[in-house]
Backbone bond lengths (Angstrom), bond angles and torsions (degrees), N, CA, C in turn:
res aa  C-N    CA-C-N  psi(-1)  N-CA   C-N-CA  omega(-1)  CA-C   N-CA-C  phi
1 X - - - 1.428 - - 1.520 109.13 -
2 X 1.328 117.44 178.25 1.452 117.48 -170.09 1.509 115.94 -138.16
3 X 1.327 113.57 -178.51 1.460 122.38 -175.74 1.520 110.18 -117.93
4 X 1.319 116.32 134.35 1.462 123.24 174.81 1.523 108.13 -102.30
5 X 1.323 116.10 121.84 1.465 122.66 177.75 1.525 107.49 -103.82
6 X 1.344 117.01 127.74 1.462 121.77 179.42 1.526 109.54 -136.36
7 X 1.335 114.98 175.41 1.455 120.44 177.05 1.514 111.93 74.67
8 X 1.292 116.79 -178.46 1.463 121.03 178.39 1.515 112.65 58.83
9 X 1.306 115.90 -161.14 1.452 122.82 176.22 1.522 107.25 -113.08
10 X 1.325 116.76 120.32 1.458 121.35 -177.26 1.524 108.30 -114.49
11 X 1.327 115.76 108.22 1.463 121.12 178.51 1.529 109.70 -85.20
12 X 1.334 115.89 141.33 1.466 120.00 179.62 1.519 112.64 -95.22
13 X 1.310 117.92 -24.77 1.461 124.52 -176.63 1.539 111.38 73.36
14 X 1.342 118.29 7.67 1.473 121.15 177.24 1.516 110.43 -65.90
15 X 1.311 114.90 -45.54 1.458 121.26 174.23 1.523 107.60 -150.71
16 X 1.299 116.67 168.46 1.458 121.03 -174.53 1.528 111.90 -55.60
17 X 1.333 115.39 128.62 1.464 124.47 176.66 1.527 114.67 65.14
18 X 1.337 119.43 15.73 1.460 122.42 178.16 1.529 109.32 -75.26
19 X 1.340 116.53 123.90 1.465 121.06 -179.07 1.530 110.13 -127.56
20 X 1.325 115.74 162.49 1.461 123.04 175.11 1.522 108.89 -134.62
21 X 1.327 115.56 166.74 1.464 121.18 178.53 1.513 112.88 -77.54
22 X 1.349 115.55 -33.92 1.461 118.70 -170.76 1.524 111.51 -152.29
23 X 1.355 114.65 160.56 1.459 122.48 177.29 1.529 107.27 -138.43
24 X 1.342 115.26 136.54 1.461 120.07 175.26 1.528 108.06 -110.83
25 X 1.346 116.23 127.98 1.464 123.06 -177.47 1.522 109.06 -121.62
26 X 1.345 115.24 133.63 1.455 120.85 179.43 1.521 108.96 -136.19
27 X 1.320 117.31 127.87 1.474 122.81 -179.42 1.529 112.57 53.35
28 X 1.331 116.34 36.50 1.451 120.66 176.76 1.521 114.86 82.18
29 X 1.339 117.74 4.53 1.462 121.20 -179.45 1.519 110.46 -119.43
30 X 1.328 116.69 140.33 1.460 121.37 176.25 1.526 107.42 -74.54
31 X 1.320 115.89 118.75 1.461 121.00 -179.54 1.522 111.74 -93.41
32 X 1.340 116.25 -32.48 1.464 119.42 -179.76 1.516 110.01 -160.23
33 X 1.327 114.43 144.16 1.462 122.03 173.34 1.519 106.51 -131.24
34 X 1.319 116.36 131.79 1.465 120.00 -178.33 1.501 110.75 173.32
35 X 1.341 116.27 -144.31 1.461 119.14 177.91 1.526 108.42 -81.90
36 X 1.318 115.13 155.45 1.458 119.57 178.50 1.530 110.05 -61.31
37 X 1.334 116.76 -38.41 1.466 121.81 -179.60 1.533 110.72 -62.00
38 X 1.342 117.49 -46.39 1.478 121.45 179.38 1.529 111.22 -59.66
39 X 1.317 115.30 -44.60 1.466 119.71 -177.52 1.523 110.56 -66.39
40 X 1.316 116.50 -42.83 1.471 119.21 178.76 1.534 111.06 -63.01
41 X 1.338 117.13 -37.08 1.468 120.31 178.36 1.531 111.34 -64.01
42 X 1.324 117.04 -36.23 1.467 121.85 -176.29 1.524 114.62 -87.56
43 X 1.345 117.12 -30.46 1.468 119.92 -170.98 1.531 113.86 -130.04
44 X 1.316 118.74 15.60 1.462 121.93 -172.89 1.525 113.16 -50.57
45 X 1.315 118.84 -43.78 1.464 121.79 -177.61 1.522 112.96 -75.01
46 X 1.343 117.03 -15.47 1.468 120.86 -178.54 1.528 112.90 -97.07
47 X 1.318 117.61 -13.44 1.469 121.35 -178.40 1.532 108.86 -74.35
48 X 1.342 115.29 112.35 1.467 120.04 179.50 1.522 112.21 -110.15
49 X 1.321 115.93 -11.05 1.463 120.63 -178.58 1.522 108.41 -145.97
50 X 1.328 116.23 141.82 1.466 120.69 177.38 1.519 109.35 -128.61
51 X 1.326 114.86 134.40 1.466 120.46 178.87 1.527 108.57 -124.96
52 X 1.337 115.62 122.23 1.455 121.06 175.86 1.521 107.32 -96.69
53 X 1.305 116.59 119.88 1.467 121.80 -177.13 1.521 113.08 -73.67
54 X 1.323 117.41 -13.61 1.463 119.81 -179.13 1.518 110.68 61.66
55 X 1.314 116.39 -116.20 1.471 122.06 -179.68 1.529 112.66 -97.02
56 X 1.323 117.41 1.67 1.465 121.05 -175.08 1.529 112.16 -77.28
57 X 1.339 115.19 169.98 1.464 122.76 -179.56 1.517 108.41 -118.24
58 X 1.338 116.46 141.47 1.465 122.17 179.74 1.521 109.14 -123.35
59 X 1.337 115.22 133.23 1.456 122.45 175.68 1.532 107.93 -118.72
60 X 1.311 119.57 88.18 1.468 120.76 -177.94 1.522 112.14 -59.95
61 X 1.327 115.43 131.47 1.457 120.82 173.87 1.506 115.69 74.65
62 X 1.318 118.82 10.25 1.467 120.57 -179.24 1.522 109.87 -71.95
63 X 1.315 116.53 128.01 1.462 121.98 178.16 1.521 107.70 -123.84
64 X 1.300 116.28 128.70 1.461 121.33 178.85 1.522 108.70 -92.53
65 X 1.313 115.40 94.14 1.468 118.54 178.24 1.530 107.62 -109.79
66 X 1.295 115.41 100.36 1.450 119.44 179.35 1.525 109.09 -140.39
67 X 1.300 115.40 166.47 1.455 119.79 174.70 1.515 108.33 -145.00
68 X 1.304 114.77 164.07 1.459 120.90 178.41 1.518 106.67 -96.81
69 X 1.325 116.51 107.97 1.468 122.45 -171.24 1.528 112.87 -57.14
70 X 1.307 118.26 -41.62 1.461 119.86 -178.46 1.529 109.92 -63.97
71 X 1.323 116.70 -47.24 1.464 120.53 179.04 1.520 111.86 -62.13
72 X 1.330 117.06 -39.88 1.463 120.64 178.65 1.530 110.41 -65.92
73 X 1.313 116.65 -43.32 1.465 120.26 178.16 1.521 112.10 -62.61
74 X 1.332 116.36 -42.20 1.466 119.61 178.07 1.526 111.11 -63.61
75 X 1.324 116.82 -38.19 1.466 120.30 179.30 1.527 110.81 -63.51
76 X 1.324 117.09 -37.29 1.461 120.76 179.22 1.528 111.78 -65.88
77 X 1.318 117.64 -27.13 1.463 122.00 179.93 1.525 112.85 -82.50
78 X 1.312 116.84 -19.03 1.467 121.53 -176.21 1.526 111.30 -89.50
79 X 1.318 114.64 160.90 1.453 121.42 175.51 1.523 108.17 -83.22
80 X 1.325 116.57 115.34 1.460 121.48 -177.16 1.525 109.65 -82.45
81 X 1.325 116.01 109.35 1.463 122.42 179.15 1.532 111.17 -110.07
82 X 1.324 116.66 12.49 1.465 121.07 -172.12 1.530 113.72 -67.02
83 X 1.321 118.12 -22.91 1.468 119.76 -177.98 1.523 113.27 -99.45
84 X 1.317 116.40 -0.59 1.471 119.48 -179.09 1.522 109.67 -76.39
85 X 1.321 115.69 141.70 1.469 120.08 -175.44 1.520 113.67 -111.43
86 X 1.338 116.81 -0.90 1.464 117.93 179.19 1.529 110.08 -143.55
87 X 1.316 114.96 154.54 1.466 119.86 179.38 1.526 110.74 -68.57
88 X 1.340 117.51 -29.53 1.470 121.02 178.80 1.529 110.76 -63.46
89 X 1.334 116.48 -45.06 1.467 120.02 -179.86 1.522 109.91 -67.04
90 X 1.328 117.74 -38.58 1.466 120.25 176.80 1.518 110.70 -60.42
91 X 1.334 116.65 -45.49 1.460 120.97 179.03 1.527 110.66 -59.64
92 X 1.336 117.17 -44.74 1.469 121.18 178.64 1.524 111.39 -59.73
93 X 1.331 116.74 -43.93 1.471 120.40 178.97 1.516 111.91 -64.27
94 X 1.345 116.78 -39.31 1.466 121.18 177.59 1.528 111.00 -65.85
95 X 1.329 117.16 -43.63 1.466 120.33 178.76 1.531 111.06 -63.61
96 X 1.317 116.33 -40.42 1.468 120.77 178.29 1.527 110.64 -62.22
97 X 1.317 116.39 -44.30 1.465 121.46 179.02 1.530 110.43 -64.81
98 X 1.325 117.32 -38.24 1.466 122.21 -179.77 1.532 110.98 -60.21
99 X 1.310 117.14 -37.53 1.478 120.70 179.92 1.524 112.31 -68.04
100 X 1.315 117.60 -19.70 1.464 121.56 -174.91 1.531 114.38 -97.19
101 X 1.326 118.27 -4.72 1.468 120.12 -177.18 1.520 110.50 -116.79
102 X 1.321 115.29 165.79 1.462 121.08 178.83 1.513 111.90 -78.44
103 X 1.351 116.01 168.43 1.466 122.41 -177.31 1.528 113.82 -62.45
104 X 1.318 117.49 -31.51 1.464 120.69 -175.55 1.531 112.85 -94.25
105 X 1.313 118.87 2.89 1.456 121.31 -178.73 1.519 112.17 -90.88
106 X 1.309 115.30 151.96 1.452 122.06 178.35 1.519 109.21 -100.87
107 X 1.323 115.33 150.54 1.469 121.60 171.27 1.525 106.26 -110.44
108 X 1.303 114.24 124.25 1.465 119.60 176.09 1.525 106.20 -115.33
109 X 1.324 115.31 119.57 1.454 120.85 179.53 1.508 110.49 -117.24
110 X 1.304 114.90 150.28 1.470 118.46 176.31 1.510 109.52 -147.12
């Protein structure tokens, strides 16, 4: 069964500033966004929970996928030892890396 979200400001992300009155969610998936009346007509028997957002704002499906470019770039320059399970393999990887760099260069591993 599912949850009916109403009230507040519910952005759809379809286009800039597009909002709806209500959203129906079932098993973690948005099944419908529209007017509360439309949703009740389509899912009335499946609505087991109702949440009124009051003054809050809802962004359905918003995912924050970002990274810190400097940190990511630095990680690419370092020797990644995070998956090694023994000190012997780490030593081998360090020795291999040492053969590939100049005398004045540093090896940074993590």
